[in-house]
N, C-alpha and C positions, 0 to 999 in steps of 0.2 A: 675317386671319382667312384669307382664300383662300391666302396663303402657306403658312401653318401646315397646312392641310387639303391641300394640293398636298404637302409634305413627310412629312405622316403617310402618304399614301399610297404615297409609293417607299420609305419606310424599311423595310430588310429586318430589322433588329433588332427583334425583338417588346417589348423594355425599355423603348427608346429611344422606338418608335412609341407606346407608351403615355404615354410623358411629353410626345410632344409632342400628343397628343391631349387631355392635361392642360390643356396651356397655351392651345391652342384654347379648352376648355370655359370655363376661365379668364376670358379676355379677351369669351368671350359671355356670361359673368355680370356684366362690366362691370370687371374686375380690369384693372390695366395688366401691360404685359407683364414688366416686372420684378418685379412681384407674384407673377405666374406661375413665376418662375424662382428666386424665393426659396423657395418650395414643394419643392423641388427641388435642396437643397444638396449632394447627393453627387454630383448629375450636374452642375451649375453653381456654380462657384467664385465667393469675394468677388470677385475680380477682374472676372470675367464681370457680375456684376448690378451692380456699383458702375458701371461703363462703361454698362452699358444705362440704367441710373438718369440717369447723367449724360448720355447722348444724349436720352432722351426728356425732359429739363428742357429742352434747349437745342434741340429739334427736329431733331437731324442723326442718329437713330436709325439710319438707313441710312449713313452715313459711319462710326458706333462700330462696328456691325458687321464692316463689311470691313475694319476695322482689328483687330476681334478674330481676323477669319479669318486676315489676314495675321500676326497676332502669334502665334496658336496654331500655323499651318503652320511658320513658323520656330522655334518651339519645340520641336517634336517631331521637326523635321529636326535640329537640335542633339543633342535627346537620343538619337534614331536613332544619330547618328554614335558619338556616346561609348559607347552601348551596344555597337555593332559592333567598336568598338576593344577591348572588353573580353570580347565572347563568344570571340573567336579563342584567346585565350591561356587561356580557362578553358576549354574544349574539350579543348585540347592537354595542358593540368594533368590536368583529370581522366581523359583516356584514358590519359597516362603512370602516374597514381597506378596505375587497373585494371590496365593491365598489369605493371606490378613489382609489385605487389599478389600476382596469380597467378603469376609466375615465382618471387617469393621465398617463396609457401607451399607450391607443391607440383612445382617443377622443382628449385630449389637445393638443398633438403633432401635429397635422393636421392642428390646426388653424396658427402655425407659419408660413407655407407656404404660407397660404392664406393671412395671413397680410403682409407678404414680398411682395406678389405681388401689394396688393392693395394702401400700404403706400409707394411703390417705394424709398424704402430704408430710410424711415423715423424712429425715434427712436419711438418704443414701449413705451406704458407707463409702469411706475416703477413697477406696481403689477402685471401688465401682464408678462414682464420679468421675476419677481422674480417666479411666477408660472410655466411660461415655463421652465425655470432653474430646479424646483423642478421635474417637470415631465420627462425632459431630464433624467435628472439625474438617476430616476425610471428606466427608460425605459432601460438606457443604462447600469446600474449596478444593474438590477432585481435578478439575479443569486446571485451575492455577497450580495447583501442584505439580500437574503432568508440565504443564509450561515452565515452570521452576527449575524440573528436572531437564528440562531438554536443552533448556536455556545456560544450565550448568554445563552440560556437556558439549555443547557448542563453544560455551566460553573456554572450556578447557583446551579444544582442537585450536583453537585460535592462538590460546596462549602457548600452546607446544610448537607453532609456528616461528614464534620468536626465538632468539637465542637465548636470552635470559630464562625465558619460561622453560625451553627446551631442557637447560640445564640442572634446572630445579625440579623438574618431573623425572629425569635421569637421577638425580641426588637420592630423592625419595624412594624411586626404584631399589636403591643400594641400600637403604636404610629401614624398609619395611621390617618389621616383625614378621618372622616365618620367610617372608617371600625375597627379602632384602641380601640374603646370604646366597640366595639359590640365582637371582639376578645376576649377581658380581661373579660369581662362578661362571655362567654361562659366558658373562662377555669376556672373560677371562680367557676361556677356552677357546673363543671363537677367536680371538685376538692371536692367541700362540698359534693355532691352526692355521691361521690364514698368513700371518708374517712368513712362520716355518715352513709352508708349502711353495709360497713365493721364493725365497731363498733357496729352497731346494732345487727350483727350475732355473734357477740361474738370472733371476731379476735382480737389477741393482738395489742395494740397500735404500738407497734416498726414494727410489720408485717405489719400492716394495711397500715401505712407511707409508707413503701417499697413498696407495691404494688400500692397505690397511685401514687408513684412516677414514676411507669416503666408505667403507663399508662394515665398520664397527658398530653403526647403529646405535651411538651412545655419545652424548654430548660430553660427559665425562672423559671418555676413551677420547674422543676427537682433541680435546684440549690437552692431554697426556701426551698424546703421539704428536702433535703438532711441536709440543717442547722437545721432545724427542729428537723429531727430525731437525730442528734447528740448531741442537747441541751438535748432531752426529756431523750435519753439513759443517759444522766448525772444528771437525777432527776428533771430538769425544767418541766413546763407546757407545753402547745401548742401554748397559745395565745401570751405570751411575746416572744417568738423567730419569731413568724408567722409576727407580727408587726415589729420587727426590720429588717426582709427583705425586708420592702417598698413594696412589690408586691401585698398584699392584703390591701384593703381599711380599714378605721377605723371601718365602722361598723362591719365589717366580724369579725376582731379581737376581737371586743368588745361582741359581741354575742358568740362567741367560748370562751372567758372569764367568761363571767356568765354560761356559759354550763357548764366549767369544775369545778366553785364553788359550781354548785347545782346538780353535779354530773348527768347532761344530755346531756352530750355533742354531744350525735348522733343525739338527738332531734333538740338541735341548731343548728349543720349541716344541718340537712335536712330541717330547716326552712330557712336559708342563701341559700341553693339550690334553694327551691322554689321561695323566693324573686327574685333573680339573672335569673332564667329560665324565671320568669314574665317579668321580664328586658329585657332580650334578646327578647321576643316576642312582645314588643313594639318598641325595638330598631328597630329589622327588619321591622316592619309595617311602623315606621317613615323612615327609610333607603330607603324603597321601593319607598315609596311617594315622596323623594327628589331626587331619582336618575334618574327616568323618565324624569322629565323635564328638569334635567341636560343635560343628555343624550341628548334628543331631540334639545334642544339649542345649544350644542357643535355639532350636526351633521348639524343643520342649517347654524351656522357661518361658518364652514367648506366649506358646500356646495355653500354658498352665497359668500365665498372670490371668490372662483373659478369661478363661474358664472358672477360676477362682473369683475374680471380680463379679462373675454375673451369678455365681452361687451364694455368695455373701448375703445378699436382699432377701433369698428365699429362707437362708438360715434364720435370719432374723424375724421373717414372718411367720416361720413355723414355731419359733420361741413365743411369739405374740399370741399365737394361737392356745398355744399350751397355757 
């Protein structure tokens, strides 16, 4: 009670402060801490609630909360670094699209009339014709282009709500150039950290697999964990079915196999998570260093093509004057 009262007093977020006060009120009324958490499923997920239940049952609630804190800090750090790797190229791409759209709509089309007067009806260079055609297409069909983009985004989101569409999108996320390897490593690190943390708190293995499945956030992992859950329920180990899914690398399944043999499965899972989190860190650093020059070169090529296309008729005009 004292701990929750202190937390409520120092919490600045009014919504979360109210949640903490409700937890304290529930305990004051005779409920357990886990029962209070269950009343707020939007704030505390199944992983959190089940670990707290296990901690209460084993009399090690303080240890479980410490593990939860470390787990959530590491998970947020990995998510933050993956997001950071995506933010830079997204911003550069958005700025590039805006600049190019303004150029193609308001600047480039004006050159068509100028060249028509100066060249007296002579044909424009091929590259200039293509750039002007694109510019006029964007200018004349701007609203249709915007609607097409919005429609594509809405269609993609609706597709992601279907099981087949979600699986296809997650498969693509694992196989994209540059980003695919990063997504796979981040997903494996999250799986290993979640599963290992649950087992270390004393959650039964089948229940731990179900919770890990619900918090994986990837359709391919959900399908793989479902298969492992069914095999474990029939009396098999974890490593064999995991290897059969072909979603997890051999190093992961081998370490899990060793963990099962030595009775230290949760320790091996945490080691796998540590290794893959470090790989995610390295991959993010490498990706950031690669994306920056690639985006700069891409922008330079696109803008350079437009500039060259606009200057070719001027060179031809100068040659005619000479």
